[in-house]
Every structure is written in C-alpha cells, then in structure tokens.
Backbone as JSON Lines, residues from 0, in Angstrom:
{"i":0,"aa":"N","n":[34.52,-1.37,10.16],"ca":[33.12,-1.26,9.67],"c":[32.76,-2.03,8.77]}
{"i":1,"aa":"L","n":[31.53,-2.64,9.09],"ca":[30.63,-3.7,8.67],"c":[29.48,-3.13,8.08]}
{"i":2,"aa":"I","n":[29.3,-1.95,8.0],"ca":[28.1,-1.34,7.33],"c":[28.12,-1.12,6.03]}
{"i":3,"aa":"G","n":[27.18,-1.69,5.49],"ca":[26.79,-1.63,3.98],"c":[25.56,-2.09,3.26]}
{"i":4,"aa":"Q","n":[25.23,-2.19,2.28],"ca":[24.13,-2.8,1.7],"c":[24.61,-3.32,0.46]}
{"i":5,"aa":"D","n":[23.9,-4.43,-0.15],"ca":[24.3,-5.25,-1.5],"c":[23.32,-4.71,-2.35]}
{"i":6,"aa":"R","n":[22.05,-4.02,-2.09],"ca":[20.96,-3.5,-2.9],"c":[20.58,-2.19,-2.16]}
{"i":7,"aa":"P","n":[19.9,-1.64,-3.16],"ca":[19.1,-0.43,-2.56],"c":[17.89,-0.6,-1.65]}
{"i":8,"aa":"S","n":[17.8,0.18,-0.57],"ca":[16.64,0.03,-0.01],"c":[15.75,1.26,-0.05]}
{"i":9,"aa":"F","n":[14.51,1.07,0.55],"ca":[13.55,2.09,0.78],"c":[14.47,3.54,1.29]}
{"i":10,"aa":"N","n":[15.26,3.36,2.31],"ca":[15.93,4.62,3.0],"c":[17.04,5.05,2.28]}
{"i":11,"aa":"F","n":[18.09,4.18,1.46],"ca":[19.28,4.44,1.15],"c":[19.46,3.9,-0.3]}
{"i":12,"aa":"T","n":[20.19,4.7,-1.17],"ca":[20.63,4.16,-2.22],"c":[21.87,3.36,-1.88]}
{"i":13,"aa":"L","n":[22.5,2.54,-3.02],"ca":[23.87,1.92,-2.89],"c":[25.12,2.83,-2.31]}
{"i":14,"aa":"R","n":[24.85,3.86,-3.13],"ca":[25.96,5.22,-2.99],"c":[25.93,5.74,-1.35]}
{"i":15,"aa":"E","n":[24.54,5.73,-0.9],"ca":[24.33,6.41,0.31],"c":[24.87,5.4,1.32]}
{"i":16,"aa":"A","n":[24.44,4.27,1.26],"ca":[24.7,3.01,2.07],"c":[26.23,2.88,2.42]}
{"i":17,"aa":"N","n":[26.98,2.84,1.36],"ca":[28.42,2.21,1.06],"c":[29.42,3.44,1.06]}
{"i":18,"aa":"V","n":[29.27,4.32,0.2],"ca":[30.36,5.21,0.06],"c":[30.07,6.53,0.96]}
{"i":19,"aa":"E","n":[28.65,6.99,1.1],"ca":[28.71,8.16,1.99],"c":[28.5,7.86,3.61]}
{"i":20,"aa":"G","n":[28.26,6.44,3.72],"ca":[28.32,6.06,5.0],"c":[29.62,5.68,5.53]}
{"i":21,"aa":"A","n":[30.49,5.18,4.63],"ca":[32.01,4.88,5.02],"c":[32.62,6.23,5.26]}
{"i":22,"aa":"A","n":[32.28,7.42,4.38],"ca":[32.89,8.47,4.63],"c":[32.53,9.33,5.79]}
{"i":23,"aa":"R","n":[31.34,9.45,6.22],"ca":[30.97,9.74,7.65],"c":[31.89,9.02,8.72]}
{"i":24,"aa":"I","n":[31.86,7.89,8.6],"ca":[32.6,7.14,9.67],"c":[34.1,7.36,9.72]}
{"i":25,"aa":"A","n":[34.64,7.64,8.58],"ca":[35.98,8.28,8.36],"c":[36.28,9.44,9.05]}
{"i":26,"aa":"E","n":[35.26,10.35,8.89],"ca":[35.08,11.64,9.23],"c":[34.96,11.65,10.81]}
{"i":27,"aa":"A","n":[34.22,10.61,11.21],"ca":[34.22,10.55,12.8],"c":[35.27,10.08,13.5]}
{"i":28,"aa":"C","n":[36.14,9.08,12.54],"ca":[37.39,8.38,13.11],"c":[38.61,9.65,13.27]}
{"i":29,"aa":"N","n":[38.6,10.58,12.35],"ca":[39.2,11.63,12.18],"c":[39.01,12.56,13.31]}
{"i":30,"aa":"Q","n":[37.86,12.96,13.48],"ca":[37.68,13.99,14.67],"c":[37.77,13.38,15.98]}
{"i":31,"aa":"A","n":[37.48,11.91,16.22],"ca":[37.7,11.32,17.53],"c":[39.18,10.96,17.64]}
{"i":32,"aa":"G","n":[39.85,10.94,16.92],"ca":[41.37,10.52,16.84],"c":[41.56,9.11,16.94]}
{"i":33,"aa":"V","n":[40.6,8.29,16.26],"ca":[40.93,6.93,16.17],"c":[42.16,6.38,15.48]}
{"i":34,"aa":"S","n":[42.78,5.5,15.9],"ca":[44.12,5.27,15.52],"c":[44.06,4.21,14.52]}
{"i":35,"aa":"R","n":[42.9,3.5,14.45],"ca":[42.78,2.53,13.07],"c":[41.3,2.2,12.81]}
{"i":36,"aa":"L","n":[40.94,2.01,11.52],"ca":[39.67,1.71,11.21],"c":[39.91,0.27,10.21]}
{"i":37,"aa":"I","n":[39.17,-0.61,10.75],"ca":[39.06,-1.9,9.84],"c":[38.0,-1.95,8.95]}
{"i":38,"aa":"H","n":[38.06,-1.99,7.75],"ca":[36.93,-2.08,6.71],"c":[36.66,-3.44,6.11]}
{"i":39,"aa":"L","n":[35.57,-3.93,6.07],"ca":[35.3,-5.13,5.3],"c":[34.69,-4.72,3.99]}
{"i":40,"aa":"S","n":[35.49,-5.58,2.84],"ca":[35.18,-4.91,1.47],"c":[34.96,-6.62,0.91]}
{"i":41,"aa":"S","n":[34.71,-6.38,-0.41],"ca":[34.8,-7.6,-1.32],"c":[36.02,-7.72,-2.14]}
{"i":42,"aa":"L","n":[36.45,-8.94,-2.43],"ca":[37.61,-9.21,-2.83],"c":[37.57,-8.88,-4.53]}
{"i":43,"aa":"L","n":[36.36,-8.96,-4.87],"ca":[35.91,-8.65,-6.42],"c":[35.66,-6.89,-6.59]}
{"i":44,"aa":"S","n":[36.01,-6.44,-5.73],"ca":[35.81,-4.83,-5.88],"c":[36.81,-4.34,-6.81]}
{"i":45,"aa":"R","n":[36.26,-3.8,-8.1],"ca":[37.02,-3.2,-9.13],"c":[36.46,-1.95,-9.55]}
{"i":46,"aa":"P","n":[36.95,-0.9,-9.89],"ca":[36.59,0.5,-10.56],"c":[35.92,-0.1,-11.88]}
{"i":47,"aa":"E","n":[36.42,-0.94,-12.78],"ca":[35.74,-1.18,-14.01],"c":[35.02,-2.43,-13.99]}
{"i":48,"aa":"S","n":[34.42,-2.62,-12.72],"ca":[33.35,-3.81,-12.75],"c":[31.98,-3.73,-13.45]}
{"i":49,"aa":"N","n":[31.39,-4.75,-13.83],"ca":[30.28,-4.33,-14.55],"c":[29.11,-4.29,-13.29]}
{"i":50,"aa":"S","n":[29.42,-4.43,-12.07],"ca":[28.57,-4.46,-10.89],"c":[28.66,-3.14,-10.31]}
{"i":51,"aa":"E","n":[27.49,-2.47,-10.22],"ca":[27.51,-0.99,-9.47],"c":[27.84,-1.3,-8.1]}
{"i":52,"aa":"L","n":[27.74,-2.29,-7.38],"ca":[28.1,-2.57,-5.98],"c":[29.38,-2.58,-5.9]}
{"i":53,"aa":"L","n":[30.12,-3.61,-6.54],"ca":[31.4,-3.8,-6.79],"c":[32.45,-2.31,-7.13]}
{"i":54,"aa":"R","n":[31.77,-1.63,-8.02],"ca":[32.38,-0.2,-8.5],"c":[32.3,0.66,-7.15]}
{"i":55,"aa":"L","n":[31.1,0.66,-6.67],"ca":[31.05,1.54,-5.36],"c":[31.95,1.02,-4.22]}
{"i":56,"aa":"Q","n":[32.07,-0.32,-4.12],"ca":[33.19,-0.77,-3.13],"c":[34.58,-0.18,-3.37]}
{"i":57,"aa":"A","n":[34.93,-0.34,-4.52],"ca":[36.28,0.09,-5.05],"c":[36.56,1.51,-4.75]}
{"i":58,"aa":"E","n":[35.27,2.43,-5.1],"ca":[35.38,3.83,-4.68],"c":[35.33,3.99,-3.45]}
{"i":59,"aa":"T","n":[34.81,3.28,-2.55],"ca":[34.81,3.26,-0.96],"c":[36.3,3.12,-0.47]}
{"i":60,"aa":"E","n":[36.93,1.95,-1.14],"ca":[38.42,1.75,-0.67],"c":[39.09,2.79,-0.79]}
{"i":61,"aa":"G","n":[39.0,3.42,-2.05],"ca":[40.07,4.44,-2.39],"c":[39.73,5.83,-1.55]}
{"i":62,"aa":"M","n":[38.33,6.16,-1.47],"ca":[38.21,7.28,-0.49],"c":[38.73,7.22,1.19]}
{"i":63,"aa":"L","n":[38.42,5.92,1.73],"ca":[38.92,5.69,2.76],"c":[40.48,5.62,2.68]}
{"i":64,"aa":"R","n":[41.41,5.13,1.96],"ca":[42.51,5.32,1.85],"c":[42.9,6.69,1.79]}
{"i":65,"aa":"D","n":[42.27,7.68,1.18],"ca":[42.59,9.14,1.1],"c":[42.57,9.64,2.54]}
{"i":66,"aa":"K","n":[41.24,9.35,3.08],"ca":[40.86,10.08,4.28],"c":[41.78,9.46,5.37]}
{"i":67,"aa":"L","n":[42.14,8.34,5.46],"ca":[42.76,7.37,6.63],"c":[44.08,7.02,6.37]}
{"i":68,"aa":"G","n":[44.57,7.17,5.19],"ca":[46.03,6.7,5.02],"c":[46.57,5.34,5.72]}
{"i":69,"aa":"D","n":[47.44,5.38,6.31],"ca":[48.16,4.07,7.18],"c":[47.17,3.77,8.38]}
{"i":70,"aa":"R","n":[46.18,4.56,8.65],"ca":[45.29,4.15,9.65],"c":[44.23,3.12,9.34]}
{"i":71,"aa":"L","n":[44.13,2.84,8.28],"ca":[43.21,2.03,7.56],"c":[43.75,0.69,7.15]}
{"i":72,"aa":"V","n":[42.82,-0.36,7.65],"ca":[43.09,-1.66,7.42],"c":[42.05,-2.3,6.39]}
{"i":73,"aa":"L","n":[42.23,-2.57,5.47],"ca":[41.12,-3.06,4.43],"c":[41.16,-4.59,4.4]}
{"i":74,"aa":"I","n":[40.02,-5.05,4.74],"ca":[39.95,-6.6,4.64],"c":[39.11,-6.71,3.49]}
{"i":75,"aa":"R","n":[39.59,-7.52,2.71],"ca":[38.78,-7.69,1.37],"c":[38.61,-9.43,1.28]}
{"i":76,"aa":"S","n":[37.07,-9.73,1.42],"ca":[36.88,-11.05,1.41],"c":[36.11,-11.64,0.16]}
{"i":77,"aa":"A","n":[36.5,-12.79,-0.08],"ca":[35.61,-13.77,-0.95],"c":[33.93,-14.06,-0.44]}
{"i":78,"aa":"N","n":[33.46,-14.6,-1.13],"ca":[32.0,-14.99,-0.84],"c":[32.32,-15.78,0.71]}
{"i":79,"aa":"I","n":[31.26,-15.08,1.65],"ca":[31.22,-15.85,3.09],"c":[30.34,-16.64,3.11]}
{"i":80,"aa":"F","n":[30.53,-17.83,3.62],"ca":[29.35,-18.77,3.88],"c":[29.46,-19.24,5.43]}
{"i":81,"aa":"G","n":[28.2,-19.56,5.89],"ca":[27.93,-19.98,7.21],"c":[26.41,-20.42,7.14]}
{"i":82,"aa":"N","n":[26.24,-20.41,8.51],"ca":[24.63,-20.85,8.84],"c":[23.86,-19.6,8.41]}
{"i":83,"aa":"E","n":[22.79,-20.11,7.69],"ca":[21.75,-19.12,7.15],"c":[22.39,-18.02,6.29]}
{"i":84,"aa":"D","n":[23.4,-18.32,5.51],"ca":[23.98,-17.21,4.61],"c":[23.32,-17.09,3.33]}
{"i":85,"aa":"R","n":[23.29,-15.99,2.76],"ca":[22.82,-15.83,1.38],"c":[23.33,-16.4,0.23]}
{"i":86,"aa":"F","n":[24.91,-16.79,0.27],"ca":[25.37,-17.34,-0.58],"c":[24.92,-18.82,-0.81]}
{"i":87,"aa":"L","n":[24.8,-19.68,0.31],"ca":[24.33,-21.23,0.21],"c":[22.68,-21.11,-0.08]}
{"i":88,"aa":"N","n":[22.24,-19.82,0.72],"ca":[20.67,-20.13,0.58],"c":[20.2,-19.67,-0.8]}
{"i":89,"aa":"A","n":[20.98,-19.04,-1.51],"ca":[20.52,-18.89,-2.94],"c":[20.34,-20.17,-3.66]}
{"i":90,"aa":"I","n":[21.38,-20.96,-3.17],"ca":[21.54,-22.32,-4.15],"c":[20.39,-23.01,-3.83]}
{"i":91,"aa":"G","n":[20.12,-23.15,-2.52],"ca":[19.1,-23.99,-1.69],"c":[17.74,-23.45,-2.18]}
{"i":92,"aa":"K","n":[17.29,-22.11,-2.36],"ca":[16.07,-21.28,-2.79],"c":[15.87,-21.76,-4.33]}
{"i":93,"aa":"F","n":[17.02,-21.63,-5.07],"ca":[16.67,-22.24,-6.92],"c":[16.74,-23.52,-6.88]}
{"i":94,"aa":"S","n":[16.98,-24.25,-5.91],"ca":[16.98,-25.86,-6.11],"c":[15.62,-26.51,-6.12]}
{"i":95,"aa":"S","n":[14.87,-25.35,-5.31],"ca":[13.21,-25.79,-5.41],"c":[12.67,-25.46,-6.58]}
{"i":96,"aa":"L","n":[13.11,-24.79,-7.66],"ca":[12.55,-24.47,-8.95],"c":[13.08,-25.63,-9.85]}
{"i":97,"aa":"S","n":[11.94,-26.13,-10.56],"ca":[12.11,-27.07,-11.54],"c":[13.14,-26.81,-12.47]}
{"i":98,"aa":"L","n":[13.22,-25.64,-12.86],"ca":[14.22,-25.28,-14.03],"c":[15.71,-25.58,-13.7]}
{"i":99,"aa":"G","n":[15.94,-25.01,-12.21],"ca":[17.38,-25.33,-11.67],"c":[18.08,-23.97,-11.38]}
{"i":100,"aa":"Y","n":[19.19,-24.21,-11.01],"ca":[19.95,-22.95,-10.51],"c":[20.72,-22.16,-12.03]}
{"i":101,"aa":"P","n":[20.43,-20.97,-11.88],"ca":[20.73,-20.33,-13.17],"c":[22.22,-19.97,-13.12]}
{"i":102,"aa":"V","n":[23.09,-20.39,-14.13],"ca":[24.52,-20.01,-14.39],"c":[24.58,-19.55,-15.74]}
{"i":103,"aa":"V","n":[25.89,-19.22,-15.85],"ca":[26.28,-18.67,-17.26],"c":[27.54,-19.5,-17.35]}
{"i":104,"aa":"N","n":[27.77,-19.93,-18.79],"ca":[29.17,-20.81,-19.03],"c":[29.11,-21.98,-18.15]}
{"i":105,"aa":"H","n":[27.9,-22.69,-18.19],"ca":[27.78,-23.98,-17.5],"c":[28.47,-23.88,-15.9]}
{"i":106,"aa":"G","n":[28.29,-22.89,-15.46],"ca":[28.71,-22.6,-14.0],"c":[30.4,-22.9,-13.82]}
{"i":107,"aa":"S","n":[30.95,-22.42,-14.72],"ca":[32.57,-22.58,-14.9],"c":[33.19,-21.3,-14.04]}
{"i":108,"aa":"Q","n":[32.54,-20.42,-13.45],"ca":[33.25,-19.34,-12.69],"c":[33.62,-19.87,-11.49]}
{"i":109,"aa":"K","n":[34.77,-19.39,-11.11],"ca":[35.81,-20.02,-9.98],"c":[35.18,-19.02,-8.79]}
{"i":110,"aa":"R","n":[35.14,-20.07,-7.57],"ca":[34.88,-19.21,-6.39],"c":[35.96,-19.88,-5.12]}
{"i":111,"aa":"T","n":[36.12,-19.01,-4.22],"ca":[36.92,-19.5,-3.25],"c":[36.28,-19.04,-1.95]}
{"i":112,"aa":"P","n":[35.2,-19.6,-1.58],"ca":[34.13,-19.16,-0.7],"c":[35.16,-19.72,0.94]}
{"i":113,"aa":"I","n":[34.79,-18.48,1.83],"ca":[35.59,-18.45,3.13],"c":[34.27,-18.53,3.98]}
{"i":114,"aa":"Y","n":[34.71,-19.64,5.45],"ca":[33.67,-19.71,6.18],"c":[33.97,-18.45,7.3]}
{"i":115,"aa":"V","n":[32.38,-18.07,7.57],"ca":[32.27,-16.84,8.57],"c":[33.13,-16.79,9.7]}
{"i":116,"aa":"G","n":[33.17,-17.86,10.33],"ca":[34.3,-18.13,11.51],"c":[35.29,-17.79,11.39]}
{"i":117,"aa":"D","n":[36.04,-18.03,10.01],"ca":[37.44,-17.7,9.71],"c":[37.36,-16.28,9.47]}
{"i":118,"aa":"V","n":[36.57,-15.52,8.79],"ca":[36.3,-14.23,8.56],"c":[36.32,-13.43,9.84]}
{"i":119,"aa":"A","n":[35.45,-13.93,10.83],"ca":[35.4,-13.33,12.27],"c":[36.97,-13.37,12.89]}
{"i":120,"aa":"D","n":[37.41,-14.42,12.93],"ca":[38.9,-14.88,13.41],"c":[39.86,-13.81,12.78]}
{"i":121,"aa":"A","n":[39.69,-13.69,11.48],"ca":[40.63,-12.3,10.82],"c":[40.56,-11.16,11.25]}
{"i":122,"aa":"L","n":[39.39,-10.67,11.49],"ca":[38.83,-9.43,11.94],"c":[39.51,-9.39,13.53]}
{"i":123,"aa":"L","n":[39.31,-10.45,14.35],"ca":[39.9,-10.22,15.53],"c":[41.35,-10.14,15.62]}
{"i":124,"aa":"R","n":[42.04,-10.82,14.78],"ca":[43.59,-10.77,14.58],"c":[43.75,-9.38,14.05]}
{"i":125,"aa":"A","n":[43.15,-8.51,13.0],"ca":[43.44,-7.54,12.6],"c":[43.31,-6.27,13.59]}
{"i":126,"aa":"M","n":[42.62,-6.6,14.76],"ca":[42.09,-5.61,15.68],"c":[43.54,-5.82,16.69]}
{"i":127,"aa":"R","n":[44.2,-6.91,16.62],"ca":[45.38,-7.09,17.85],"c":[46.65,-6.77,17.25]}
{"i":128,"aa":"L","n":[46.72,-6.84,15.67],"ca":[48.08,-6.52,15.29],"c":[48.1,-5.45,14.58]}
{"i":129,"aa":"D","n":[49.41,-4.87,14.23],"ca":[49.59,-3.27,13.69],"c":[49.83,-3.86,12.41]}
{"i":130,"aa":"L","n":[48.45,-3.79,11.73],"ca":[48.53,-3.9,10.31],"c":[48.17,-2.58,9.25]}
{"i":131,"aa":"G","n":[48.53,-1.36,9.95],"ca":[48.2,-0.1,9.62],"c":[48.54,0.26,8.02]}
{"i":132,"aa":"G","n":[47.56,0.4,7.11],"ca":[47.88,0.65,5.7],"c":[47.89,-0.5,4.94]}
{"i":133,"aa":"R","n":[47.66,-1.65,5.24],"ca":[47.68,-2.78,4.64],"c":[46.37,-3.27,4.19]}
{"i":134,"aa":"T","n":[46.18,-3.92,3.05],"ca":[45.07,-4.7,2.43],"c":[45.34,-6.22,2.82]}
{"i":135,"aa":"V","n":[44.32,-6.94,3.18],"ca":[44.31,-8.38,3.62],"c":[43.29,-8.88,2.7]}
{"i":136,"aa":"N","n":[43.7,-9.9,1.73],"ca":[42.57,-10.82,1.0],"c":[42.31,-11.85,1.73]}
{"i":137,"aa":"L","n":[40.93,-12.21,1.98],"ca":[40.53,-13.51,2.64],"c":[39.75,-14.32,1.44]}
{"i":138,"aa":"Y","n":[40.28,-15.63,1.44],"ca":[39.55,-16.49,0.84],"c":[39.81,-17.82,1.4]}
{"i":139,"aa":"G","n":[39.09,-18.72,0.85],"ca":[39.15,-20.08,1.38],"c":[39.97,-21.12,0.85]}
{"i":140,"aa":"P","n":[40.36,-22.1,1.54],"ca":[41.53,-22.85,1.1],"c":[41.16,-23.78,-0.2]}
{"i":141,"aa":"Q","n":[39.96,-23.57,-0.72],"ca":[39.54,-24.55,-1.96],"c":[39.04,-23.64,-2.88]}
{"i":142,"aa":"T","n":[39.49,-23.85,-4.15],"ca":[38.78,-23.28,-5.21],"c":[37.73,-24.29,-5.74]}
{"i":143,"aa":"F","n":[36.43,-23.63,-6.12],"ca":[35.46,-24.47,-6.75],"c":[35.09,-23.72,-7.84]}
{"i":144,"aa":"T","n":[34.5,-24.49,-8.81],"ca":[33.43,-23.87,-10.06],"c":[32.11,-23.66,-9.32]}
{"i":145,"aa":"L","n":[31.21,-22.78,-9.88],"ca":[30.07,-22.81,-9.47],"c":[29.15,-23.92,-9.58]}
{"i":146,"aa":"Q","n":[29.55,-24.75,-10.53],"ca":[28.79,-25.98,-11.23],"c":[29.36,-27.01,-9.84]}
{"i":147,"aa":"E","n":[30.34,-27.16,-9.31],"ca":[30.98,-28.04,-8.19],"c":[30.34,-27.64,-6.83]}
{"i":148,"aa":"L","n":[30.14,-26.27,-6.69],"ca":[29.43,-25.95,-5.48],"c":[27.97,-26.34,-5.37]}
{"i":149,"aa":"V","n":[27.23,-26.25,-6.61],"ca":[25.68,-26.55,-6.4],"c":[25.83,-28.1,-6.28]}
{"i":150,"aa":"Q","n":[26.87,-28.75,-6.94],"ca":[26.68,-30.49,-6.97],"c":[27.0,-30.81,-5.53]}
{"i":151,"aa":"L","n":[28.05,-30.08,-4.99],"ca":[28.49,-30.26,-3.29],"c":[27.19,-29.9,-2.59]}
{"i":152,"aa":"F","n":[26.43,-28.84,-2.79],"ca":[25.17,-28.62,-2.12],"c":[24.08,-29.66,-2.16]}
{"i":153,"aa":"S","n":[24.19,-30.22,-3.29],"ca":[23.25,-31.01,-3.7],"c":[23.67,-32.52,-2.86]}
{"i":154,"aa":"R","n":[24.74,-32.77,-3.02],"ca":[25.34,-34.18,-2.4],"c":[24.89,-34.22,-0.57]}
{"i":155,"aa":"I","n":[25.16,-32.71,-0.19],"ca":[24.85,-32.34,1.18],"c":[23.63,-32.6,1.65]}
{"i":156,"aa":"T","n":[22.69,-31.89,0.9],"ca":[21.27,-31.78,1.09],"c":[20.47,-32.94,0.8]}
{"i":157,"aa":"L","n":[21.24,-34.01,0.0],"ca":[20.44,-35.04,-0.39],"c":[19.23,-34.71,-1.22]}
{"i":158,"aa":"R","n":[19.33,-33.45,-1.93],"ca":[18.12,-32.73,-2.72],"c":[19.02,-32.83,-4.25]}
{"i":159,"aa":"P","n":[18.2,-33.26,-5.42],"ca":[18.96,-33.27,-6.57],"c":[19.01,-31.66,-7.02]}
{"i":160,"aa":"H","n":[19.86,-31.23,-7.61],"ca":[19.87,-29.84,-8.4],"c":[20.18,-29.9,-9.76]}
{"i":161,"aa":"R","n":[19.59,-29.06,-10.44],"ca":[20.22,-29.06,-11.8],"c":[20.58,-27.74,-11.98]}
{"i":162,"aa":"L","n":[21.3,-27.35,-13.13],"ca":[21.89,-26.09,-13.74],"c":[21.26,-25.9,-14.74]}
{"i":163,"aa":"L","n":[20.68,-24.57,-14.71],"ca":[20.09,-23.91,-16.01],"c":[21.18,-22.93,-16.59]}
{"i":164,"aa":"N","n":[21.69,-23.34,-17.56],"ca":[22.7,-22.59,-18.16],"c":[22.03,-21.37,-18.91]}
{"i":165,"aa":"L","n":[22.39,-20.09,-18.86],"ca":[21.8,-18.99,-19.3],"c":[22.77,-18.27,-20.34]}
{"i":166,"aa":"P","n":[22.47,-17.84,-21.24],"ca":[23.21,-16.82,-22.28],"c":[23.8,-15.87,-21.56]}
{"i":167,"aa":"P","n":[25.2,-15.55,-21.76],"ca":[25.97,-14.35,-20.97],"c":[25.37,-13.12,-21.01]}
{"i":168,"aa":"W","n":[24.4,-12.7,-21.74],"ca":[23.89,-11.38,-21.68],"c":[23.0,-11.32,-20.64]}
C-alpha cells in the first residue's frame, strides 16, 4: 500500500486518505484472502508526535496490525530523495528566496535520507521474502544535519544557499 496523502485535499481529509483508506484496503485483503500486505509508512510516525500526519500514520500502523496480524509487512522509511522529489525540491525552492532556507536550531536536526531506488529495491525484496508480521526500517547509509544537507545541495547546484534560523515555536 503506497496510497496516502501528506496534506488534506479538496476530496479527502488526512484521516480519510491515510487511516480510513488503509482500513478499506485491509478489509478488501481479508475478504479476498490476500496472504500479505506491504504497507509503506514513515520512520518518524509516533502516536505522541506534534505532527497530525505522523500521529495518523502511527494510528494506521496499529490498525493494520490489528486487522492483518502477521500478514502485514510494515516498511517505515526515512525521507526519500530522488529525481524531482519534494525533499530536495523544497531546499531548491527556498534557495531562490533571499531570506534563505528556514530552519530551527540552526538546522541541527538529523536526517538519514534514503534514495528512492533503494526503497523500491526494499519493496521488491519484501514481496519475495517471507517477512510476515515484521517491521522494516529504511534509512540511508549516512546521517546529516539539515544544515549539512542544505550546504551539500548548495555545492552540487552551484547556487549559494543561506539558512534562516527561526524560533522553535
């Protein structure tokens, strides 16, 4: 299951797109006798998260475990990067602003981004292997601060990028 949204749309709320949509898929799997469902979620999903999306993803994970048990393979991924992704495009988008890329705590937050091709490979492996009931965490081989990622992006694109430090609130 790769269906979901990271923001509400005209047609669906976050809950409808993520929790209720996944519940319908789980019910259809149960009715059809599907032996395994692979569901892609976020490495950051937590019930106590400040982010509504991450709280809903955690709720979705629990609901799918309840409905599917060991027929669920849960893939939890860090930020995914690749051609024309939102992760790197956001850095590029803000780099065109004279104020700079907005960060909190001077961009000290840690990220372990993973390449989209590696995620696709992991999904293919999950289809071939018997991973029933397991949770697989995917993250890249290197940890960066957000500041380091912006600086790396700046070097690669040959465009200077500034950081705009914002208050934590």
